[in-house]
N, C-alpha and C positions, 0 to 999 in steps of 0.2 A: 611295384601292388606298394610297395613303400613309400613311395615317392607319391603316387596318388593319394593315399591317405593320407600325405601331409598337407598335398594342395587344396582338398576339403575340410582340413580341419581351419585352416588360415581362411577358406573361403568363410566358413560358416564361423569362426572369431570375427572377420570386420563385419557380416551380414548385423550378428548380434551386437555390436559395438556400434553403429548406426542404425539397429532399431532402440538402444538403449539412450540415443541422441534424439531422437526425432520425436519419442515418446513424451518428454519433459517438454517438449515444445509443445505437442498439439493440445496438450494438456494447459498449458501455461496462455497460450493465446485465446483459452477459455476463461481462465483463472484470473487476467488483467481483466476482460470485461466484465468480471463478477465483482470488482470491489469496487468501496468508494475511498478512499485515504483522506487521511485529515491533516491538517501538516502550519502551526503555528511558526512564525519565525517573528525572530525581537529585533528591534532596531538598533544595536547592538550586544556587545560578549562583555558589557560593562555587569556590574552584578545588579545593579538597579533597573536598568535594562531586562533584564534575563529575571529580574523577581519579576516586572510586571508583566513578563512573558507567562511565566507560569498562573499567574492571576488573573488571566486572559485566556489558556488552556483551560483554566477549571469552572471556568464562569459558561465557557464555549458547551465543554460539557456535560455540565450542569444541561443548558438549551437541551442541546441533542437531545438527552437520555429526555426528555420530558416531552420532545416534539417528534423525534423518530426512531427510537425505541421500539416501536410497535410494527415498525413500517418490515414487511416480507419478503419485498423481490426488492434490486437493484436498480430496478426502472423507478420504483413507487422512489428509494430512497433520495435517487435525479433527483426527482418531480419536489420532491415536500422540502427537499435542501435549496433544488435553487428558485421557490417560492418565500423561502425565509431571508433570502441572502443579505437584503437592508437589514430584517431585525437582527441580525446576527454582528454586522457592521457596527450599529449601532452602539446593541451591547459592550462588543469588542473597544469600543470608541467607549464609553461609560465608563468601563471598567478602566483603560488609560486613563483618564479623564481622574478618577474617586481617586488612585496610586500616586495623584499629583505630576501629572505628565501630559504637557500636550504636544500630544502629534497624531499625524495623520494616520488612520486605522483601512484595510480595502477588506474585503469577504469578497470573493472569488471561485469559480469554479469552471476547473476545464484539468486540461490533462495535463497531467506534472511526471516528469523520468526520473523515479525513484534510485537511489541503491538499494542491493541486498540491505533488507533489515531482516535483525532476529528481535521477538518481542520473548517475552515469559513462557507463555506457547507454544507460539508459532512462526515462525519465519517467512518470508515473502523475497520471492525473488527481484534482482532487480528488471526496471522495463518501466512504462509508462501506464501512469491510471489516471482515474478518473478523481480530480485532490478539490477538497474543501479548503484554500488556503486563505492566512488571514496573519495581513504583513502589516508590523509595526512597523510606525518612520521609515528608514531607511533600508528595515528589512537586509540588514547585513548581517545581523546578529546568530547563533546557534541557536538552531530552530529544533521545534518538538512532531514527533511523527507519531501517528497511529491510524487505529484500523473506523472509519463511522460506519463503515457497512460492507460486513457482516459486522454485530453493533460490537468488537473484541473491548472497546471505550467506557461502552455504557454497559454494561453487566457481566459484573463480575459474580453472578448466584450458579451460572451454566459455566462448562466449562469448553473449550474454544473447539472441541469438534461437534458440541453441541448446537452452539452457535452456528458455526460454518452451513451447517447441517439442515439447522431448520428454516436459514438464510433462503436455504433451496441452491448451493452448491453445489460441485457434484461432487460422489465421494473420491472419486481419483483425484481435482483436486485438492480435497480435505485431505486425504493421506502425504498427497505431495510438497504441502505446507506446514504438516504438523511432526514429520516424522526425525527422528532427533539422530545425533549422529555424523559421522560425513558423507553418507547415503545422499541427504539431500544438496550438501554445499557443492558436491561436482555435477548432478544436475542444474543447479542452480548458475553454477559456471558455467555449463553450456549454454543456457537460459539469457545469459550476461552477453556470450559471441555474439546470437541468434539476434540479440537485439541492438546491439552494435552494428553487424552487417544488413541490419533493415535499414540502421541510422543512415546509414555510408550508402545504400543504394539510393535510398531517397533526396540524398544529395549530388548524386549522380544521372539520378533523372526524373 
């Protein structure tokens, strides 16, 4: 009887671990398709190029706040950003030129792989996200990341959870990325391993 009890305990322990691992994966698959990141990459790591990057960041965030802060869905945000790509590229190029630099600037909207990233009010797991990328010059310098949709970088007047919920993100996803402490780090690690496995499988098949 005691042996059977131990077997049952081990069985349910393993089942719980599997459930714990699968749940964040299921939630995050939807999370990845609900977020648009923004990524500004400097020409190099020189102080001058980093200062230019920050000037471009400020200009693009101000532009996005004026044009995209009222969108209510990820799909709408994607359409709006896509239709303004040329304007964004021209604006960034003008900022670079005003800073006294002659560097090409490229603005693209495409999927990009991000590492796990912690912000002031939330954290996002590593994985592939749709991303507005502003690449300056050789684009080999330190970069700046944030969240364009939901408008985490555009509206500081409301809290992270409110912004995420207002953008239509599911409550489970909101809880996943706004948790404090080690719990989300453990779950994010599971997601990282899952993303790595998917990438390897793509290479095989």
